[in-house]
N, C-alpha and C positions, 0 to 999 in steps of 0.2 A: 562713912567708910572709916575704919580704924587705921592706926599707924601702919600695921603690917599690910593691910589692903592697899593703902596709898603707895607704899614702897613697891609692891608687886605691880601695881598699875603703871607706875612711872618707868619701870625697867631699870637699866643700869644708871647709876648716879653720876653726876658730874664729878670729876676728880677733885680731891680736897686740896690740891696744891702740893701735897707731900708726894715725892716720887716713889714709885714702887722700888723696892730694894731687893737685890740679890747679892749674896756674898757666897762664893763657892771655892773650895779647894778640891783636891782629888777625892777626899773622903768626907769632908765636912761641909758646912756652910749653913746659910739660912736664907729665907725669903720672907718678906713682909708685905702683906697686902691688906687693904681695908675691905671689909665685907661688901660695902656698898659699891665698890669699884671693880669687883670681880666680873669677868666675862660671864654671861648668863644665857640661858635658853628659856623657852616657854614664857616669853614676855617679861623676863626678869625674875620669874618665880623660882628658878633653879640656878644657883650660882656655882660655877665650876671651880671650887676651891682647890681641889687636888691638882687639876691641870694648871691653874694659875701659879700655884706654889711649886710646881715641878715634882710633886709627890708621885712616885712610881710603884710603891708597894701596896697601896690600898686606895679605895675610892673615898672621896670626901666632897660632899656638896652641902651648901646651905640652902634649905628649902624655906621660902617665904610665901605662905599661902594665905590669902584673905579669907574671911568668913564666907561660907557658901561655895568655896572653890571645890569643884568636883572633878578636876582634871587629873588627879593622882590615880593612876590605874591600879586595879587589883592585880597583883603579880606574885610570883615566887622566883627563886633563883635555883631551882632544881637542876637546870641544865648546866649552869656554871659553878654551882657549889658555894656561892657567895652568901655568907651570913652578914646581917646588917645590924648596926646599933644606931638608934635614933636618940639624940640628946636634945631635950626640949629647952631652948634658950629663952623663949617668951611665948605668951599666949597659951592656948590649950588646943587639944585635938582629941578625937576618938579614933583609935586604930581598930580595925577588925582583923583579927589574926585567926585563921582557920575557923571563922564563924563566931568567934568570941569577941565582944566589944571590950576594949581596953582603954579607959580614959587616961590621958597624960597631961601634965602641966609643967611649969618651969622647974628645972632641976631633976626631972625624971629621966631615966635612961631605960630604953626598951630594946632588948636584943631579940631578933627574929631569925630563926634558923633557915637554911636554904630551901627546904621543902615546904615550909609554911607559907600559905597564901596570906598576903597582907594588903590592906587598903587604909588610907588615911583621910579623915574628914576633919577639917579645921573647926575650932570652936568659934564662939560668937565674936571674938576679937581677932580672929586669925591665929596663925602660929608661925614661929620661926624655929626650925629644927636643924641641927647639925647631923647629917646622915653619913655614917662611916661604914664602908663595906669591904670585905676581903674574902677570898676563898682560902681557908686554912690549909688545904691540901696541895696548893700549887701557886705558881706565880700569878700575880694580879695582872690583868690586861684590861685597860680602860676601854669601855664600850665606845663604839664609833660616835654616837651622839653626845658624848661627854668629853670629847677632845676639843682643844682649841683649834680654830680655823688657821690654815697655813698663813704665816706672816703676822699672826696676832701676838 
């Protein structure tokens, strides 16, 4: 099992000892989190970066999928108009976008429009992707499954 597969199998990591940081004023501020310490879903494979950081204008998740992972569903965002950008941070994968296979590796950025069907299959060493999504024609609304639990 590779490094990415190990991380996905373990789920959320033990805190590093560095406290999560939030600094906010009326219009400004910052939030600092370690990727390994983010709240996650799907056994730690999807880390809820935007929710943890307090981002309200777009979706942001870190996807950690081991080799052979087949749980990323084929989908589109025709209903909500959301376009997505996938930034490959490590490993490799093959996306299928509207039936066309698109190989990606570290440093690659892939944009997929709202009506395009997409599916992701991790490469032999797994893949870590920063997924960014937003509907350009309206306000972003975080899907129910990507919100932090009450009190978290």
